[in-house]
N, C-alpha and C positions, 0 to 999 in steps of 0.2 A: 349623468347619462350612462347608459350601458351599451357596450358594443359587442356584437357576436363576431368572434374572430374565426369561426368555423370549427368543425369537429366537435361540436357540443361545448366549446369553450367560450366563456363570456368574461369580459373585463369591465371595470368601471372607469371613470374619468381619470383615476390615479394609476391606471394599468394594473390594478389588483384583480387577480382571478376571483370570480364569484362562483359559488357552488350552491346548487338548489337546496342542499341539505346542510349547508354551512359546515360541512365535513363531519357531521355527526355519524354518518354511515360507516365511518372507519371504526367506530367504537360500539356499534350496536348490531345485533343479528337481524333485527327487523326494525324498519323505520318507515313510517307513513307520513308523508308531507301533505298537509291540508292548508289550502289558501284561505285566509280569513281577511275581511276588510280591515283597512287601517294600515298605519306604518308601524315602525318599531315601538314607538311609545303609545300610539293611539289604539292599538288592537285590544288593549286591556281597559279601555274606557267605553262608556255607553255611546252609541248602540252596538258597536262592533263586538264588545265583550260578550254579548248574548250569543253571537255565532260561535265564538270560542267556547263558551260554556256548553253549548249544545253538543259540539264535537267531543269535548272532554267527557261529558256525561255518557255518551255512546261508547267511547273507548273504555271507560272505567267499567261499564256494565259488561262489555264483551270480555274484558280481562277477568272480572270476577266470575263470570260464567265459566271461563276456562280453568279456573282454580278449583272448582268443585271436585272433590275426590270421589271416585267411583266406590260403590259399596264393596267391602271386602267380604268374600264368602267365608262363612263360619266353618272352622275345622270340625270334622266329625269327632264327637266325644270331648270336645273342649268345654270347659266350664269357666265362667267368669271368675276372676281372681279378686278377692277383696284386698283393699289397701290396708297395710298394717302400720 
């Protein structure tokens, strides 16, 4: 069982503080938490893994789109240099 002790703080039956991000936010500039069906072991099994895969596909596509480099303007009078 989980108990809300107020102020956004939650503890489990062993009185251990629970964090929505499992404290990963301390190490990352950007963190997005997405709820998927299943428990710690079951979310990587059918059918829950389909939801996980869908979210991962979308996140990877967004990350790849953000990595595309803008075209560099050519300098006037510059010529390509051949490798030697």
